[in-house]
C-alpha positions as CSV (number, residue, x, y, z in Angstrom):
1,M,59.8,103.8,85.3
2,P,61.4,103.0,81.9
3,Q,63.6,99.9,81.7
4,P,67.2,100.6,80.5
5,D,68.2,99.0,77.3
6,S,70.9,96.4,77.9
7,G,72.0,96.2,74.2
8,S,72.0,93.2,71.9
9,D,74.2,90.9,74.0
10,P,74.4,91.6,77.8
11,L,75.7,88.1,78.6
12,P,79.3,87.3,79.4
13,T,81.4,85.7,76.6
14,S,82.8,82.8,78.7
15,Q,82.0,80.4,81.5
16,D,84.6,82.2,83.7
17,G,82.8,85.5,83.0
18,A,79.4,84.0,83.9
19,R,80.8,82.5,87.1
20,A,82.4,85.8,88.0
21,R,79.2,87.7,87.4
22,E,77.3,85.2,89.5
23,Q,79.7,85.6,92.4
24,L,79.4,89.4,92.1
25,V,75.6,89.2,92.1
26,R,75.6,87.0,95.2
27,K,77.9,89.4,97.0
28,W,75.8,92.4,95.9
29,T,72.6,90.7,97.1
30,Y,74.2,89.8,100.5
31,L,75.5,93.3,101.1
32,L,72.1,94.9,100.2
33,S,70.1,92.5,102.3
34,G,70.4,94.6,105.4
35,T,69.4,97.9,103.8
36,A,66.0,97.2,102.3
37,V,63.0,99.1,103.6
38,V,60.7,96.2,103.0
39,R,61.8,92.5,103.3
40,Q,62.0,90.9,99.9
41,D,62.5,87.3,98.6
42,P,66.3,86.8,98.2
43,D,65.9,84.8,95.0
44,E,63.8,87.5,93.4
45,V,66.3,90.2,94.5
46,S,69.2,88.1,93.1
47,R,67.5,87.7,89.7
48,E,66.8,91.4,89.4
49,L,70.3,92.4,90.4
50,R,71.7,89.9,87.9
51,R,69.6,91.6,85.2
52,L,70.8,95.0,86.3
53,L,74.5,93.8,86.4
54,D,74.1,92.4,82.8
55,I,72.8,95.7,81.7
56,L,75.7,97.6,83.3
57,C,78.3,95.3,81.8
58,A,76.7,95.6,78.3
59,I,76.6,99.4,78.6
60,A,80.2,99.6,79.8
61,S,81.3,97.5,76.8
62,R,79.8,99.5,74.0
63,D,80.1,102.9,72.4
64,P,78.7,105.4,72.8
65,F,78.4,105.3,76.6
66,D,74.7,105.6,77.5
67,T,74.8,107.6,80.8
68,S,71.0,107.8,81.1
69,A,70.6,104.0,80.9
70,V,73.1,103.5,83.7
71,E,71.3,106.2,85.8
72,Q,68.1,104.3,85.2
73,V,69.8,101.2,86.8
74,G,70.5,103.3,89.9
75,E,66.9,104.4,90.0
76,Q,65.7,100.8,89.8
77,V,68.0,99.9,92.7
78,V,66.1,102.6,94.7
79,A,62.8,101.3,93.4
80,M,63.6,97.9,94.8
81,G,63.7,99.5,98.2
82,Y,67.4,99.9,98.7
83,V,67.4,103.6,99.6
84,G,69.7,105.6,101.9
85,D,73.4,106.0,102.3
86,D,73.9,102.3,103.2
87,G,72.3,101.1,99.9
88,L,74.5,103.5,97.8
89,R,77.7,102.9,99.8
90,R,77.4,99.1,99.6
91,T,76.4,99.2,95.9
92,V,79.3,101.4,95.0
93,E,81.7,99.4,97.1
94,V,80.8,96.0,95.6
95,L,80.6,97.2,92.0
96,G,83.8,99.4,92.4
97,K,85.7,96.3,93.4
98,G,83.8,93.7,91.4
99,L,83.5,95.2,87.9
100,P,87.3,95.5,87.4
101,A,87.7,91.9,88.5
102,L,85.4,90.6,85.8
103,P,87.4,88.8,83.0
104,E,85.6,90.8,80.3
105,F,87.1,94.0,81.7
106,G,90.7,92.9,81.6
107,P,93.2,94.5,81.4
108,V,91.8,96.8,84.1
109,E,93.8,99.8,82.8
110,A,91.9,99.7,79.4
111,H,88.5,99.7,81.1
112,A,89.1,101.8,84.2
113,E,87.6,104.9,82.8
114,R,84.5,103.1,81.6
115,I,84.0,101.4,84.9
116,A,84.4,104.8,86.7
117,L,81.8,106.3,84.4
118,V,79.4,103.4,85.2
119,I,79.9,103.8,89.0
120,G,79.5,107.6,88.8
121,A,76.3,107.4,86.6
122,L,74.8,104.7,88.7
123,A,75.4,106.8,91.9
124,T,73.9,109.8,90.1
125,G,70.7,107.9,89.3
126,F,70.6,106.4,92.8
127,L,70.9,109.8,94.4
128,A,68.5,111.5,92.0
129,A,65.8,108.8,92.7
130,T,66.4,109.0,96.5
131,R,66.2,112.8,96.4
132,R,63.0,112.7,94.4
133,A,61.5,110.2,96.9
134,V,62.4,112.4,99.8
135,F,61.1,115.6,98.2
136,E,57.9,113.8,97.2
137,Q,57.4,112.6,100.8
138,Q,58.2,116.1,102.1
139,E,55.9,117.8,99.6
140,Q,53.1,115.3,100.3
141,M,53.4,116.0,104.1
142,N,53.4,119.8,103.5
143,L,50.3,119.5,101.4
144,S,48.6,117.3,104.0
145,M,49.4,119.9,106.7
146,L,48.1,122.7,104.6
147,K,44.8,120.9,104.1
148,A,44.7,119.9,107.8
149,V,45.1,123.5,109.0
150,R,42.6,124.9,106.4
151,D,40.0,122.3,107.4
152,A,40.6,123.2,111.1
153,K,38.7,126.5,110.4
154,W,35.8,124.5,109.3
155,N,35.8,121.6,111.6
156,L,38.0,121.9,114.7
157,R,37.3,118.4,115.9
158,E,38.2,116.8,112.6
159,S,41.4,119.0,112.4
160,E,42.4,117.9,115.9
161,A,42.0,114.2,114.9
162,L,44.0,114.7,111.7
163,F,46.7,116.6,113.6
164,A,46.9,113.9,116.2
165,E,47.1,111.1,113.6
166,V,49.5,112.7,111.1
167,V,51.5,115.3,113.0
168,T,51.9,113.8,116.5
169,S,53.0,110.5,115.1
170,S,55.4,112.0,112.6
171,S,59.2,111.4,113.1
172,S,59.8,114.9,111.7
173,G,59.4,117.9,114.0
174,I,56.3,119.9,113.0
175,M,55.4,123.4,114.2
176,I,52.4,125.6,113.5
177,V,53.8,129.1,113.6
178,A,52.0,132.4,113.7
179,L,53.0,135.1,111.2
180,D,54.9,136.9,114.0
181,G,56.9,133.8,114.7
182,Q,55.0,132.6,117.8
183,L,54.7,128.8,118.1
184,V,51.0,127.8,118.2
185,R,51.3,124.0,118.2
186,T,54.2,121.5,118.1
187,N,54.5,117.7,117.9
188,G,56.5,115.3,120.1
189,A,59.3,115.0,117.5
190,I,60.3,118.6,117.8
191,C,60.2,118.3,121.5
192,D,62.7,115.4,121.3
193,I,64.9,117.4,119.1
194,L,65.0,120.5,121.3
195,G,64.5,119.0,124.7
196,Y,61.5,121.2,125.6
197,T,57.9,120.0,126.4
198,T,55.0,120.9,124.2
199,D,53.7,123.3,126.8
200,E,57.1,125.0,127.1
201,L,57.3,125.5,123.3
202,T,53.8,126.8,122.9
203,G,53.9,130.6,123.0
204,M,57.7,130.8,122.4
205,S,59.0,132.7,119.4
206,L,60.6,130.6,116.6
207,Y,63.3,133.3,116.3
208,D,64.3,132.9,119.9
209,L,65.0,129.2,119.1
210,V,67.1,130.0,116.1
211,H,70.8,130.7,116.5
212,A,71.5,134.5,116.6
213,D,73.8,134.3,113.6
214,T,71.0,133.0,111.2
215,A,67.8,134.4,112.8
216,E,67.7,137.5,110.6
217,M,68.1,135.3,107.5
218,L,65.1,133.3,108.5
219,R,63.0,136.4,109.2
220,E,63.8,137.8,105.8
221,A,62.8,134.5,104.1
222,I,59.5,134.3,106.1
223,R,58.8,137.9,105.2
224,A,59.4,137.1,101.5
225,V,56.9,134.2,101.6
226,V,54.2,136.4,103.3
227,D,54.8,139.1,100.7
228,G,54.4,136.6,97.9
229,G,58.1,136.8,96.8
230,Q,58.6,133.0,97.1
231,D,56.4,129.9,97.8
232,R,58.1,128.4,100.8
233,V,61.3,128.5,102.9
234,R,63.9,125.8,102.9
235,Q,67.0,126.4,105.0
236,S,69.7,124.6,106.9
237,Q,69.5,126.1,110.4
238,R,70.8,125.8,113.9
239,L,68.3,125.7,116.7
240,L,69.2,126.1,120.3
241,R,68.4,123.2,122.6
242,K,67.2,123.6,126.1
243,D,70.5,122.3,127.5
244,G,72.4,125.0,125.5
245,D,73.7,122.7,122.7
246,V,73.0,123.5,119.1
247,A,70.8,121.2,116.9
248,R,71.7,121.3,113.2
249,I,68.4,120.9,111.3
250,S,66.8,121.3,107.9
251,L,63.8,123.6,108.1
252,S,61.0,123.7,105.5
253,A,58.1,126.3,106.1
254,S,55.0,126.7,104.0
255,L,52.4,129.4,104.3
256,L,48.8,128.6,105.4
257,R,46.0,130.8,104.3
258,D,42.5,131.3,105.8
259,P,39.3,130.6,103.9
260,D,39.6,134.1,102.5
261,G,43.0,133.4,101.1
262,A,44.8,135.7,103.5
263,P,48.1,134.5,105.2
264,S,47.3,133.1,108.6
265,H,50.1,130.7,109.8
266,F,53.1,128.8,108.7
267,V,53.6,125.0,109.0
268,S,57.2,124.2,109.6
269,V,58.8,120.8,109.2
270,I,62.0,120.1,111.0
271,E,64.4,117.3,110.1
272,D,67.1,116.7,112.6
273,G,70.5,116.7,110.8
274,T,72.6,115.9,113.8
275,E,73.1,112.3,112.8
276,L,73.9,113.3,109.3
277,M,76.4,115.8,110.5
278,L,78.0,113.2,112.7
279,L,78.2,110.8,109.8
280,Q,79.7,113.5,107.6
281,S,82.2,114.3,110.3
282,E,83.2,110.7,110.6
283,L,83.5,110.4,106.8
284,S,85.6,113.5,106.8
285,R,87.8,112.1,109.6
286,Q,88.2,108.8,107.7
287,A,89.1,110.7,104.5
288,L,91.9,112.6,106.4
289,H,93.3,109.7,108.5
290,D,95.0,106.5,107.9
291,V,92.6,103.6,108.6
292,L,95.3,101.3,110.1
293,T,97.2,103.6,112.4
294,G,94.7,106.4,113.0
295,L,97.4,108.9,112.1
296,P,96.7,111.8,109.7
297,N,97.2,110.9,106.1
298,R,99.2,112.7,103.4
299,Q,96.3,115.0,102.5
300,F,95.7,116.1,106.1
301,F,99.4,116.5,106.7
302,G,99.8,118.7,103.7
303,T,97.0,121.0,104.8
304,H,98.4,121.1,108.3
305,L,101.9,121.8,107.0
306,E,100.6,124.8,105.1
307,S,99.0,126.4,108.1
308,A,101.9,125.5,110.4
309,I,104.4,127.3,108.1
310,R,102.2,130.5,108.2
311,R,102.0,130.6,112.0
312,A,105.5,129.3,112.8
313,D,107.8,131.3,115.0
314,R,110.3,133.0,112.6
315,A,113.1,132.6,115.1
316,Y,112.8,128.8,115.1
317,G,110.6,127.8,112.1
318,V,109.5,124.2,111.6
319,T,111.3,120.9,111.1
320,L,109.9,118.3,108.7
321,L,111.0,114.7,108.9
322,H,110.3,112.1,106.2
323,L,110.8,108.5,107.5
324,D,111.1,105.2,105.7
325,L,111.3,102.0,107.7
326,D,114.3,99.8,106.8
327,A,113.8,96.2,105.9
328,F,110.0,96.4,106.4
329,G,109.5,94.4,103.3
330,M,111.5,91.5,105.0
331,V,109.0,91.5,107.8
332,C,106.0,91.2,105.5
333,N,107.6,88.6,103.3
334,S,108.7,86.4,106.1
335,L,106.0,86.8,108.7
336,G,103.0,87.9,106.7
337,Q,101.1,91.1,106.0
338,S,99.3,91.0,109.3
339,A,102.6,91.1,111.2
340,G,103.7,94.1,109.1
341,E,100.5,95.9,109.8
342,R,100.9,95.4,113.6
343,L,104.4,96.6,113.3
344,L,103.3,99.8,111.6
345,V,100.8,100.4,114.4
346,H,103.6,100.0,116.9
347,V,105.8,102.4,115.0
348,A,103.0,105.0,114.9
349,Q,102.7,104.8,118.7
350,Q,106.4,105.0,119.2
351,L,106.7,108.1,117.0
352,K,103.9,109.8,118.9
353,A,105.7,108.9,122.2
354,V,109.0,110.3,121.1
355,L,107.4,113.7,120.2
356,A,104.8,113.8,122.9
357,R,106.4,116.9,124.5
358,E,106.6,118.8,121.2
359,K,104.0,120.6,119.2
360,A,104.2,118.0,116.5
361,M,102.1,116.1,114.0
362,V,102.9,112.5,113.1
363,A,101.4,111.2,109.9
364,R,101.5,108.0,107.8
365,F,102.0,108.5,104.1
366,D,102.1,105.3,102.1
367,G,103.3,101.8,103.0
368,D,106.1,102.1,105.5
369,E,106.5,105.9,105.1
370,F,105.8,108.3,107.9
371,A,106.2,112.1,108.3
372,V,106.7,114.3,111.3
373,L,106.2,118.0,111.5
374,V,107.6,119.8,114.5
375,E,106.7,123.5,115.2
376,N,110.0,124.5,116.9
377,T,110.4,126.4,120.1
378,A,113.3,127.5,122.2
379,T,113.3,124.1,123.9
380,T,112.9,121.9,120.8
381,P,115.7,119.4,120.5
382,D,118.0,119.5,117.5
383,I,117.5,117.2,114.5
384,T,120.3,114.9,115.6
385,T,118.6,114.4,119.0
386,I,115.2,113.7,117.5
387,A,116.6,111.3,114.9
388,S,118.6,109.4,117.5
389,A,115.6,109.2,119.8
390,I,113.4,107.8,117.0
391,N,115.8,105.1,116.0
392,G,116.6,104.4,119.6
393,M,113.0,103.7,120.5
394,L,112.3,101.8,117.3
395,A,115.3,99.5,118.2
396,E,113.5,98.2,121.2
397,P,111.8,94.9,120.1
398,V,108.0,94.6,120.0
399,Y,106.6,91.1,120.1
400,V,104.3,90.1,117.3
401,D,103.0,86.5,117.3
402,G,105.9,85.5,119.5
403,H,108.6,87.2,117.3
404,G,110.6,90.1,118.7
405,L,110.7,92.6,115.9
406,A,112.7,95.9,115.7
407,V,113.3,98.2,112.8
408,S,115.4,101.2,112.0
409,A,114.3,104.2,110.0
410,S,116.0,106.2,107.3
411,I,115.2,109.9,107.9
412,G,115.3,112.9,105.6
413,A,115.0,116.2,107.4
414,V,114.5,119.8,106.3
415,H,114.3,123.0,108.4
416,G,112.0,125.8,107.3
417,V,111.9,129.2,108.8
418,S,110.2,131.4,106.2
419,S,106.4,131.8,106.2
420,A,106.6,132.2,102.4
421,Q,108.0,128.7,101.8
422,D,106.0,126.4,99.6
423,P,104.7,123.3,101.5
424,A,105.1,121.2,98.4
425,E,108.7,122.2,98.1
426,L,109.4,121.4,101.8
427,L,107.9,117.9,101.2
428,R,110.1,117.5,98.1
429,A,113.2,118.6,100.0
430,A,112.5,116.1,102.8
431,D,112.0,113.3,100.3
432,Q,115.3,114.2,98.6
433,A,117.1,114.2,101.9
434,L,115.5,110.8,102.7
435,R,116.8,109.4,99.4
436,R,120.3,110.5,100.3
437,A,120.0,109.1,103.8
438,K,119.0,105.7,102.3
439,S,121.9,105.7,100.0
440,K,124.2,105.7,103.0
441,G,122.8,102.6,104.6
442,R,120.1,101.7,107.1
443,G,119.3,103.8,110.1
444,Q,120.9,107.0,108.7
445,W,119.5,110.5,108.6
446,E,120.3,113.4,106.3
447,L,119.7,117.1,106.5
448,F,118.6,118.7,103.3
449,D,121.4,120.5,101.5
450,P,120.2,123.2,99.1
451,G,123.5,123.4,97.3
452,Q,123.7,119.6,96.7
453,D,120.0,119.6,95.8
454,S,120.6,122.2,93.1
455,V,123.4,120.1,91.6
456,E,121.2,117.0,91.7
457,R,118.2,118.8,90.2
458,S,120.3,120.1,87.4
459,A,121.5,116.5,86.7
460,Q,118.0,115.2,86.9
461,A,116.7,117.8,84.5
462,L,119.3,116.6,82.0
463,A,118.6,112.9,82.6
464,V,114.8,113.2,82.1
465,V,115.2,115.0,78.7
466,M,117.9,112.6,77.5
467,P,115.4,110.2,75.8
468,G,114.0,113.0,73.7
469,A,117.5,114.1,72.7
470,W,118.3,110.6,71.6
471,E,115.1,110.5,69.6
472,Q,116.0,113.8,67.9
473,G,119.5,112.5,67.0
474,E,121.4,114.8,69.4
475,I,123.2,111.8,70.9
476,T,125.7,110.2,68.6
477,V,128.4,107.5,68.7
478,R,132.0,108.8,68.9
479,Y,135.2,106.7,68.5
480,R,138.1,106.9,70.9
481,P,141.5,105.5,69.8
482,V,143.1,102.7,71.9
483,V,146.9,103.3,71.5
484,R,149.9,101.0,72.1
485,L,152.2,102.7,74.5
486,A,155.2,100.9,73.1
487,D,155.0,102.5,69.6
488,G,152.0,104.8,69.6
489,G,150.2,102.7,67.0
490,I,146.4,102.1,67.0
491,A,145.5,98.9,68.8
492,G,141.8,99.3,68.8
493,V,138.8,101.7,69.1
494,E,136.5,102.3,71.9
495,A,132.9,103.4,71.2
496,V,131.6,106.2,73.4
497,L,128.5,108.5,73.6
498,H,128.4,112.2,72.8
499,W,125.5,114.5,73.3
500,E,125.7,117.6,71.2
501,R,123.7,120.2,73.3
502,E,123.4,123.8,72.3
503,E,124.3,125.0,75.8
504,E,127.3,122.7,76.2
505,P,128.3,119.3,74.7
506,V,128.0,116.4,77.1
507,P,130.9,113.9,77.0
508,H,130.7,110.1,77.3
509,E,131.3,109.8,81.0
510,R,128.5,112.3,81.8
511,C,126.1,110.7,79.3
512,V,126.6,107.4,81.1
513,E,125.9,108.9,84.5
514,L,122.7,110.5,83.3
515,A,121.5,107.4,81.5
516,E,122.1,105.3,84.6
517,M,119.8,107.6,86.6
518,T,116.7,106.8,84.5
519,G,117.6,103.3,83.2
520,L,118.0,104.6,79.7
521,I,121.5,103.1,79.7
522,L,120.1,99.7,78.8
523,P,118.5,100.6,75.4
524,L,121.1,103.3,74.8
525,G,123.9,100.8,75.4
526,E,122.4,98.2,73.1
527,W,122.1,100.9,70.4
528,L,125.7,101.9,71.0
529,L,126.9,98.4,70.6
530,G,124.9,97.8,67.4
531,T,125.9,101.1,65.8
532,A,129.6,100.8,66.6
533,G,129.7,97.1,65.7
534,G,128.3,97.9,62.2
535,Q,130.9,100.7,61.8
536,V,133.9,98.6,62.8
537,Q,132.7,95.8,60.5
538,W,132.5,98.3,57.6
539,W,136.0,99.5,58.4
540,E,137.3,95.9,58.4
541,R,135.9,95.5,54.9
542,Q,137.9,98.6,54.0
543,G,141.1,97.0,55.3
544,F,141.2,98.4,58.9
545,A,140.8,95.4,61.3
546,S,140.7,96.6,64.8
547,P,138.9,95.3,68.0
548,L,136.0,97.3,69.3
549,T,135.9,98.1,73.0
550,I,132.6,98.6,74.9
551,A,132.7,99.7,78.5
552,L,129.6,98.6,80.5
553,T,128.1,100.2,83.6
554,A,127.1,98.2,86.7
555,H,123.5,98.2,85.6
556,Q,124.4,96.8,82.1
557,A,126.8,94.3,83.5
558,S,124.0,92.8,85.7
559,D,121.4,92.9,83.0
560,A,119.8,89.4,82.6
561,D,119.5,90.0,78.8
562,L,123.1,91.2,78.3
563,V,124.4,88.0,76.7
564,S,121.4,87.8,74.3
565,K,121.9,91.4,73.4
566,V,125.5,90.9,72.6
567,A,124.8,87.8,70.6
568,Q,122.1,89.6,68.6
569,A,124.4,92.6,67.9
570,L,127.1,90.2,66.6
571,D,124.6,88.5,64.4
572,H,123.1,91.7,63.0
573,T,126.4,93.4,62.3
574,G,128.5,90.5,61.2
575,L,131.2,91.4,63.8
576,R,133.2,88.4,65.1
577,A,133.1,87.7,68.8
578,T,136.9,87.9,68.8
579,Q,136.7,91.5,67.5
580,L,134.7,92.6,70.6
581,V,136.1,93.6,74.0
582,V,133.4,94.0,76.7
583,G,134.5,95.7,79.9
584,M,132.8,95.5,83.3
585,P,133.5,97.6,86.4
586,V,135.6,95.4,88.7
587,D,133.3,96.0,91.7
588,V,130.3,94.6,89.9
589,V,131.8,91.1,89.3
590,R,131.1,90.3,92.9
591,V,127.4,90.3,91.9
592,P,126.5,86.7,90.8
593,E,124.5,87.9,87.7
594,A,127.4,90.0,86.5
595,A,130.0,87.3,87.1
596,D,127.7,84.8,85.2
597,N,127.4,87.2,82.2
598,L,131.2,87.7,82.2
599,G,131.8,83.9,82.1
600,V,129.3,83.3,79.3
601,L,130.7,86.1,77.1
602,A,134.2,84.6,77.6
603,E,132.9,81.2,76.5
604,M,131.4,82.9,73.4
605,G,134.8,84.1,72.4
606,V,134.3,87.7,73.4
607,A,137.3,89.4,74.9
608,T,136.5,90.4,78.5
609,A,137.9,93.2,80.6
610,L,137.7,94.5,84.1
611,D,137.5,98.3,84.4
612,N,138.2,100.9,87.0
613,L,140.9,98.9,88.9
614,D,142.3,100.7,92.0
615,L,145.0,98.0,92.1
616,G,144.0,96.9,95.6
617,P,144.0,93.3,96.9
618,D,140.3,92.8,96.0
619,D,140.9,94.0,92.5
620,L,143.8,91.6,92.1
621,A,141.7,88.7,93.4
622,A,138.9,89.6,90.9
623,V,141.4,89.4,88.0
624,Q,142.6,86.0,89.1
625,D,139.1,84.6,89.8
626,N,137.5,85.6,86.5
627,P,138.1,84.9,82.8
628,V,139.7,88.3,82.0
629,D,141.7,89.2,78.8
630,S,142.5,92.8,79.9
631,I,142.3,95.1,82.8
632,R,141.8,98.9,82.7
633,V,143.4,101.0,85.4
634,A,141.1,103.7,86.8
635,R,141.5,107.2,85.6
636,R,142.1,108.5,89.1
637,L,145.3,106.6,89.2
638,V,146.8,108.0,86.1
639,D,148.9,110.7,87.8
640,R,150.2,108.4,90.6
641,Q,153.6,108.4,89.0
642,A,154.0,111.8,90.7
643,R,152.9,110.6,94.1
644,A,154.5,108.7,96.9
645,E,152.9,105.4,96.0
646,A,154.4,105.4,92.6
647,D,156.6,102.5,93.5
648,Y,153.6,100.5,94.7
649,V,151.7,101.1,91.5
650,A,154.7,100.3,89.3
651,A,155.3,97.1,91.2
652,L,151.8,95.9,90.6
653,I,151.9,96.2,86.9
654,P,154.1,93.1,86.4
655,V,151.9,91.2,88.8
656,L,148.9,92.0,86.7
657,R,150.7,91.0,83.5
658,D,151.7,87.7,85.0
659,T,148.0,86.8,85.0
660,G,148.1,87.0,81.2
661,A,145.9,90.1,81.1
662,I,146.7,93.1,78.9
663,V,147.1,96.3,81.1
664,V,145.2,99.3,79.7
665,V,145.5,102.8,81.3
666,D,142.5,105.2,80.9
667,G,142.7,108.9,80.9
668,I,146.3,109.7,79.8
669,G,146.5,113.4,79.4
670,T,150.1,114.2,78.9
671,A,153.2,112.8,77.2
672,E,154.9,112.5,80.7
673,Q,152.0,110.3,81.9
674,A,152.2,108.1,78.8
675,A,156.0,107.7,79.3
676,W,155.7,106.8,83.0
677,W,153.0,104.1,82.4
678,R,155.0,102.8,79.4
679,A,158.0,102.4,81.6
680,A,155.9,100.8,84.4
681,G,154.8,98.1,81.9
682,A,151.3,99.1,80.8
683,D,150.4,97.9,77.3
684,L,147.6,100.1,76.0
685,A,146.1,103.5,76.8
686,T,143.3,105.9,76.0
687,G,142.8,109.6,76.9
688,P,143.0,113.2,75.7
689,H,146.7,112.9,75.0
690,F,145.9,110.7,72.0
691,G,143.3,113.1,70.5
692,P,139.6,113.8,71.1
693,D,136.7,111.5,70.6
694,H,136.0,111.3,66.9
695,S,133.0,110.9,64.7
696,A,133.2,108.0,62.3
697,D,134.3,110.3,59.5
698,T,137.0,112.1,61.4
699,F,138.3,108.9,63.0
700,Q,138.6,107.3,59.5
701,A,140.4,110.4,58.2
702,A,142.8,110.5,61.2
703,F,143.7,106.8,61.6
704,I,142.5,104.8,58.6
705,S,142.7,106.8,55.3
């Protein structure tokens, strides 16, 4: 067999790489030690495997990729005696985990494709070599049998001895079959396969032993061989055992001819495929089930869901539940992964117990996610009952290593009744319902709402294309005047976002909501600050000195890099810290990271503000406890002068001003609202009453020029 070329430098480039290869070779040698056909010296095996590993690493590291050389490595593994499924499985397992761990293949993402190609090509070479070996053995046996039967015509005694030596001792079932299908002779192996004795088989028809569904197919193939249409028969067949069971076998039949060359008999070699079928069945089961809990996995569940939808009773349909365990990460972090795994097994058992009386499938998806599919009947409990039963049973502690553990589950539910429903859409709907349930707190459940989902999907569709719109220049900075209520003069400018869409422009508040959904708000907010800061600084050089207000979201306020981003923007634009007003939502200052950011910005000289105040006791406490220069009353309170609590709101304004903070009102829409808040004591205001959000040019034309 040709030796694969390892390239000019198969060796690792560092001591760490060499040690890693050595460890991988030792593990490979150890795993293969139990699969060799012939016992071999471990040191020799280790040296050879080290050579092959060096070759694989060299091929994986150079271009173009030499598939044939890798296949030759697989062939050499077979040539060393490591044949069969165990040899391949262990080789693929150790290399599949070991190669990505080698230092020379880091980062893994950059070499994952090459490593996958190496494993695939090696497996291809391994299988090809194994297949050739099997075919060669089978072909050799067939030729031996042909010779034995032909010689039997010339020397019966010699033929009997050869049959006894070769056929009788063979582990494969062998039958001499007449042209009409009658069994002439058989060996012990075929008797073991079928459960008959040799005497019982002799004289029986081969076609009586073949399953009725495939007997005619075998007849036609035998007839084609006799007629000269093909050389031999190779079929997967089902033979009937004496006890009534079916033996799945591989049948190979070759034609024997008499000394005159006329067809006389067939020699059939039977390989019992029962163990292979059992192995394939077990592999299939493992591929469709979760190893830890034994539950069906996502793939199996999806297939089952599709068939369940088709056969569901139209009057009741199916119910799909998507569950996520609350605080499961706390269990793993505090008590270890083993405790978490035992808890998952317990949850799987409890879910099956809750639904034991229903026609239901419980599956484990990923991590701490489970799914339940119930094929509803007239007696199936409603979703409320099922969800309550699940959380009620999970609330009962299970003891793991002496710790009594209990969890709750957030549950998303969807009810399907149409046989035309898309399984993938049902799974998506259940997942969306689960997300809404988790947003309400732990141990909650939520039924899928198509109307709400439509609204959310529309918003998500906008959110995911927002980065592209920003890249294309569709999102711009607009400037909103901050007005003194006392005299109507300009006291400052607030920078806001504007998305100019063909269908409908998107205002600042909506832009912020969408950007928060994907995390785009962080880079977009940094860009907004830099762009607006540069513009305001340019206006100052033109004689218009006015503070710039930037309103942050909760995500921005808690950003660990907020202070450095603000400092960088001030440095790049030349804007003074005292010219900048940074506002944070009042609710977020309870978060330590946000409170720290607010304090540091104040120390830098940046004017700080708290936004969206509802004027409750907590809001007043936040104003008093933090370094705040101004507060902004929430938009939803703007029209409270027309409500019963107007006196309460008006009484709070002086209290807020006593803290030294400037009171700003957001969202003034009418002259009446402006007058009421001016009388109540508010200092500044923004809103539609003072004009739309302007581009830099129109703002300059309206308020500066």
